[in-house]
TIDORO-112033 format. One record per residue (C-alpha): residue number from 0; x, y, z. Coordinates in pm, 1 decimal, padded with zeros to 6 digits, always signed. Each point is the difference from the previous one (the first is absolute). Layout:
# TIDORO-112033
- NUM_X_Y_Z
...
***
This chain:
# TIDORO-112033
- 0_-01740.4_-02737.9_-00504.1
- 1_+00205.0_+00105.9_-00300.1
- 2_-00018.6_+00377.9_-00011.4
- 3_+00228.1_+00112.9_-00278.6
- 4_+00316.8_-00055.8_-00195.7
- 5_+00267.4_+00265.0_+00016.3
- 6_+00196.2_+00077.4_-00313.1
- 7_+00294.1_+00238.2_+00002.9
- 8_+00286.7_+00099.5_-00221.7
- 9_+00330.3_-00152.4_+00101.4
- 10_+00227.5_+00217.7_+00209.6
- 11_+00353.7_-00042.8_+00117.6
- 12_+00047.5_-00230.4_+00295.1
- 13_+00083.4_+00212.9_+00302.1
- 14_+00220.9_-00086.7_+00290.4
- 15_+00172.2_-00332.3_+00049.2
- 16_-00134.6_-00335.4_-00114.1
- 17_-00277.7_-00094.7_+00238.7
- 18_-00068.0_-00361.3_+00084.5
- 19_-00213.2_-00171.3_+00261.3
- 20_-00270.1_-00261.7_+00007.9
- 21_-00288.1_+00234.8_-00078.7
- 22_+00194.5_+00194.8_-00259.0
- 23_+00122.4_-00312.8_-00180.0
- 24_-00353.2_-00136.9_-00020.0
- 25_-00126.3_+00340.0_-00110.9
- 26_+00249.9_+00012.7_-00286.6
- 27_-00090.0_-00354.0_-00106.0
- 28_-00377.8_+00044.4_+00009.6
- 29_-00049.4_+00374.1_-00060.4
- 30_-00269.2_-00020.8_+00264.0
- 31_-00067.4_+00180.5_+00329.7
- 32_-00273.3_-00056.8_+00255.9
- 33_-00107.2_+00290.5_+00220.3
- 34_-00235.6_-00031.3_+00297.0
- 35_-00238.6_+00277.8_+00099.4
- 36_-00261.5_+00076.7_+00266.4
- 37_-00355.0_+00040.1_-00126.0
- 38_-00145.7_+00216.2_+00279.1
- 39_+00268.1_+00248.8_+00105.2
- 40_-00086.7_+00302.1_-00216.9
- 41_+00165.3_+00231.2_-00086.6
- 42_+00320.9_-00200.5_+00039.4
- 43_-00116.8_-00330.9_-00145.8
- 44_-00344.1_-00113.4_-00109.8
- 45_-00202.0_-00175.9_-00268.1
- 46_-00220.8_+00187.9_-00245.2
- 47_-00354.3_-00107.2_-00083.1
- 48_+00128.1_-00172.4_-00314.3
- 49_+00246.9_-00205.7_+00204.5
- 50_+00323.8_+00186.0_-00075.2
- 51_+00262.9_+00114.9_+00252.9
- 52_+00016.4_+00372.6_+00073.1
- 53_+00153.3_+00242.4_+00245.4
- 54_+00334.7_+00147.4_+00095.5
- 55_+00188.4_-00327.9_+00055.4
- 56_-00109.8_-00182.1_-00319.0
- 57_+00082.8_+00318.1_-00193.8
- 58_+00351.9_-00006.2_+00144.0
- 59_+00033.1_-00367.8_-00090.9
- 60_-00096.4_+00079.5_-00360.0
- 61_+00294.7_+00240.2_-00003.2
- 62_+00224.2_-00266.3_+00155.8
- 63_-00101.4_-00246.9_-00271.6
- 64_+00098.7_+00252.4_-00265.3
- 65_+00333.7_+00057.6_+00172.8
- 66_+00068.2_-00375.0_+00008.8
- 67_-00094.6_-00045.4_-00365.3
- 68_+00231.6_+00281.8_-00102.3
- 69_+00283.1_-00117.8_+00224.1
- 70_+00004.5_-00352.0_-00143.6
- 71_-00081.4_+00108.3_-00357.0
- 72_-00329.5_-00191.4_-00003.0
- 73_-00217.8_+00072.0_-00300.5
- 74_-00293.0_-00161.0_+00182.2
- 75_-00058.1_-00046.0_+00371.7
- 76_-00311.5_-00183.6_+00113.6
- 77_-00138.7_+00133.6_+00328.4
- 78_-00267.4_-00166.7_+00211.0
- 79_-00172.3_+00182.6_+00285.6
- 80_-00138.1_-00245.3_+00257.3
- 81_-00245.5_+00108.4_+00269.9
- 82_+00113.5_-00089.0_+00353.3
- 83_-00163.6_+00014.9_+00340.7
- 84_+00151.9_+00166.3_+00303.7
- 85_+00024.4_-00342.8_+00164.4
- 86_+00184.9_-00185.1_-00277.9
- 87_+00197.6_+00270.4_-00181.7
- 88_+00337.2_-00064.2_+00165.8
- 89_-00039.0_-00377.4_-00028.2
- 90_-00048.5_+00040.0_-00376.0
- 91_+00323.8_+00199.1_-00017.9
- 92_+00189.2_-00249.6_+00215.1
- 93_-00111.0_-00305.0_-00199.5
- 94_+00071.3_+00160.2_-00336.2
- 95_-00357.0_+00046.5_-00123.6
- 96_+00067.7_+00369.6_-00053.9
- 97_+00328.9_+00176.5_-00071.0
- 98_-00087.9_+00334.6_+00154.2
- 99_-00279.3_+00113.6_+00230.4
- 100_-00122.1_+00333.8_-00136.7
- 101_-00260.2_+00063.7_+00266.9
- 102_-00024.6_+00213.2_+00309.7
- 103_+00241.8_-00183.2_+00230.3
- 104_+00172.3_+00144.8_+00304.8
- 105_+00362.6_-00099.1_+00049.4
- 106_+00035.1_-00175.1_+00336.9
- 107_+00271.1_-00213.5_+00157.7
- 108_-00238.3_-00290.5_+00054.3
- 109_-00095.6_+00000.6_-00368.2
- 110_+00367.5_+00012.7_-00093.7
- 111_+00038.1_-00339.1_+00165.0
- 112_-00196.9_-00136.0_-00297.9
- 113_+00070.7_+00243.3_-00288.4
- 114_+00229.4_+00284.1_-00098.3
- 115_-00113.3_+00351.6_-00088.2
- 116_+00098.5_+00264.4_-00248.5
- 117_+00093.9_+00350.1_+00106.0
- 118_-00308.9_+00187.7_+00128.6
- 119_-00260.9_+00108.6_-00253.6
- 120_-00249.5_+00179.3_+00224.7
- 121_-00055.4_+00124.8_+00354.8
- 122_-00338.4_-00043.9_+00163.8
- 123_-00147.1_-00022.0_+00349.5
- 124_-00293.2_-00148.6_+00186.3
- 125_-00287.6_+00241.7_+00061.2
- 126_-00372.3_-00025.2_+00073.3
- 127_-00334.6_+00092.6_-00152.2
- 128_-00275.8_+00090.7_+00245.9
- 129_-00354.3_+00137.3_+00011.1
- 130_+00007.5_+00380.0_+00018.5
- 131_-00145.8_-00008.1_+00352.2
- 132_+00297.2_-00199.7_+00135.2
- 133_+00294.6_+00173.1_+00166.6
- 134_+00278.9_-00214.1_-00137.9
- 135_+00159.6_-00069.8_+00338.7
- 136_+00084.6_-00364.7_+00062.4
- 137_-00153.2_+00017.4_+00345.7
- 138_-00337.8_+00088.2_-00154.5
- 139_+00010.8_-00322.2_-00203.9
- 140_+00005.5_-00219.2_+00310.4
- 141_-00260.4_-00275.1_-00022.8
- 142_-00083.9_+00086.7_-00361.3
- 143_+00039.7_-00201.8_-00318.7
- 144_+00325.2_+00079.0_-00179.5
- 145_+00048.9_-00121.6_-00357.2
- 146_+00321.2_-00080.8_-00188.8
- 147_+00129.1_-00216.2_-00284.2
- 148_+00126.5_-00335.9_+00124.9
- 149_+00359.3_-00117.9_-00054.1
- 150_+00142.7_+00350.8_-00043.1
- 151_+00239.6_+00224.4_+00189.9
- 152_-00304.7_+00216.3_+00077.4
- 153_-00143.5_-00279.4_+00211.4
- 154_+00315.8_-00017.1_+00210.4
- 155_+00024.3_+00380.1_+00024.8
- 156_-00356.2_+00023.3_+00131.4
- 157_+00054.9_-00277.2_+00253.7
- 158_+00324.4_+00159.9_+00118.6
- 159_-00151.9_+00348.5_+00028.6
- 160_-00308.3_-00113.0_+00189.6
- 161_+00212.8_-00220.5_+00224.7
- 162_+00241.4_+00281.7_+00079.5
- 163_-00293.9_+00226.9_+00087.4
- 164_-00165.1_-00277.0_+00208.8
- 165_-00316.1_+00037.2_-00208.2
- 166_-00213.6_-00307.7_-00056.3
- 167_-00218.6_-00017.5_-00310.2
- 168_-00170.5_-00258.2_-00218.5
- 169_+00245.2_-00058.4_-00286.3
- 170_-00174.9_-00099.0_-00322.8
- 171_+00214.6_-00138.9_-00282.9
- 172_-00107.7_+00020.1_-00363.7
- 173_+00122.9_-00201.0_-00296.8
- 174_-00015.3_+00301.2_-00232.1
- 175_+00000.5_+00377.0_+00037.6
- 176_-00333.0_+00039.9_-00185.3
- 177_-00160.9_-00224.6_+00263.1
- 178_+00140.8_+00221.9_+00273.7
- 179_-00113.6_+00327.0_-00154.0
- 180_-00345.5_-00143.1_-00064.3
- 181_-00028.3_-00106.4_+00364.1
- 182_+00100.9_+00350.7_+00114.0
- 183_-00257.2_+00165.8_-00225.0
- 184_-00268.6_-00241.9_+00119.6
- 185_+00076.8_+00075.0_+00365.7
- 186_+00120.7_-00354.1_+00071.3
- 187_+00333.4_+00130.5_+00132.9
- 188_+00096.3_+00329.6_+00165.2
- 189_+00335.0_+00063.7_-00167.5
- 190_+00211.2_-00142.4_-00280.4
- 191_+00380.2_-00000.4_+00003.3
- 192_+00213.2_-00034.0_-00315.2
- 193_+00290.0_+00161.2_-00182.4
- 194_-00062.7_+00371.7_-00036.7
- 195_+00018.5_-00022.5_-00380.2
- 196_-00270.6_-00268.4_-00008.6
- 197_-00223.3_+00195.1_+00236.3
- 198_+00042.9_+00319.4_-00201.2
- 199_-00106.8_-00152.5_-00332.3
- 200_-00301.0_-00179.3_+00144.3
- 201_-00102.0_+00306.7_+00200.7
- 202_-00062.6_+00191.6_-00321.8
- 203_-00097.4_-00278.8_-00238.8
- 204_-00263.5_-00138.1_+00236.9
- 205_-00144.8_+00345.8_+00066.4
- 206_+00071.2_-00018.3_+00374.7
- 207_+00094.5_+00366.4_+00042.3
- 208_-00332.2_+00112.4_+00150.7
- 209_-00031.8_-00274.9_+00261.1
- 210_+00356.0_-00102.2_+00081.8
- 211_+00338.0_+00158.7_+00067.6
- 212_+00354.2_-00108.8_-00071.6
- 213_+00246.5_+00071.0_+00278.8
- 214_+00330.9_+00170.9_-00087.0
- 215_+00193.2_-00185.7_+00268.2
- 216_+00171.4_-00328.0_-00085.5
- 217_+00089.9_-00286.0_+00232.6
- 218_+00297.4_-00119.3_-00205.4
- 219_+00244.3_+00104.4_-00268.4
- 220_+00032.9_-00289.0_-00244.7
- 221_+00243.1_-00034.4_-00289.6
- 222_-00131.5_-00206.3_-00289.4
- 223_+00215.0_-00206.1_-00234.4
- 224_-00029.8_-00274.4_-00261.4
- 225_+00052.7_-00353.0_+00134.5
- 226_+00214.5_-00251.1_-00187.5
- 227_+00158.1_-00339.0_+00064.5
- 228_+00231.0_-00008.4_+00299.3
- 229_+00370.0_-00020.3_-00079.9
- 230_-00024.2_+00092.7_-00369.4
- 231_+00230.9_+00299.0_+00033.9
- 232_+00060.1_+00053.9_-00371.7
- 233_-00370.1_+00021.4_-00078.9
- 234_-00048.1_+00234.4_+00294.1
- 235_+00282.9_+00219.3_-00133.1
- 236_-00171.2_+00004.8_-00340.4
- 237_-00330.6_+00112.1_+00155.1
- 238_+00173.4_+00259.2_+00218.4
- 239_+00187.7_+00132.7_-00304.3
- 240_-00328.3_+00038.4_-00186.7
- 241_-00158.5_+00182.5_+00294.8
- 242_+00304.9_+00225.0_+00042.0
- 243_-00026.4_+00101.4_-00363.7
- 244_-00371.6_+00071.8_+00043.2
- 245_+00077.1_+00218.9_+00302.5
- 246_+00279.4_+00183.4_-00182.5
- 247_-00216.9_+00063.9_-00306.5
- 248_-00287.5_+00137.2_+00207.5
- 249_-00227.2_-00283.7_-00112.2
- 250_-00093.7_-00100.9_+00354.7
- 251_-00136.7_+00348.8_+00068.4
- 252_-00192.3_-00003.2_-00328.5
- 253_-00156.4_-00337.6_+00080.8
- 254_-00101.3_+00126.9_+00343.9
- 255_-00172.8_+00303.1_-00152.3
- 256_-00171.9_-00217.8_-00260.4
- 257_-00146.0_-00225.5_+00268.4
- 258_-00077.9_+00277.9_+00250.1
- 259_-00053.8_+00314.9_-00208.7
- 260_+00027.5_+00315.1_+00206.0
- 261_+00147.1_-00179.4_+00301.5
- 262_+00330.4_+00114.8_+00147.4
- 263_+00258.4_-00265.1_+00093.0
- 264_+00063.8_-00009.4_+00373.1
- 265_+00337.4_+00069.0_+00159.5
- 266_+00092.1_-00369.1_+00003.0
- 267_-00072.5_-00047.1_-00368.1
- 268_+00182.2_+00320.7_-00092.8
- 269_+00302.0_-00124.5_+00192.1
- 270_+00004.2_-00319.7_-00203.7
- 271_+00025.0_+00202.6_-00319.6
- 272_+00333.1_+00126.7_+00129.3
- 273_+00149.2_-00300.0_+00180.0
- 274_-00056.3_-00264.1_-00270.9
- 275_+00330.0_-00172.4_-00091.5
- 276_+00219.5_+00192.4_-00241.2
- 277_+00030.0_-00136.4_-00352.2
- 278_+00351.3_-00098.8_-00116.0
***
């Protein structure tokens, strides 16, 4: 869907002349296509009126402005296209979207298909349980364990249960709302997801009285924006935009806007410091 048209005053072109397949097409068409997850709030989701929202789309709005200013574009058309967890990297690889602005963990297996920007967020797999549950993996033996299919969470859960020699009934869901609904209805005994996703749903779905969110995480996962493999100049452009956002403090401001009152964890605070230095 066409979301908006960006219009900015021309600014001086920074750095050296940038050229690559995506950039050349971008300069010819004045058009960018961003992909986003619809069910991964607060990082990436779709509002009731069908628009993209969350931390990652907000960052991509800033990236679009950076690109428009860099190439002195008076108008830059930006499309946000909803993607599923199962097809998102295929859409990047085949050129349907220029940049995946969703909640995507950087992994080596995914880098066989796409490239990634520098990290934009640090998350980890955790679990939401009924208040009566202990939270120990051994106590979940033989029970129904829910998770979103085709995600790093799924693999993290399988690895953790396997390492602990705990057998359980693994239930995969196509969307997070389906998983949370099943947990609230008593159809599953626990639901695993990224800690950020669990936290938002825990409060928004009024689960505080009957459920608990564990502090422990099974993984530490760095998120980044996926783009076409081998397009190094476009990746440098995106990384330059992100580096400027880190240096200006914009990344912290976007985090606070999406999660007001929340404190960035140690991993996220480290990224504020170790982002590449601007020239």
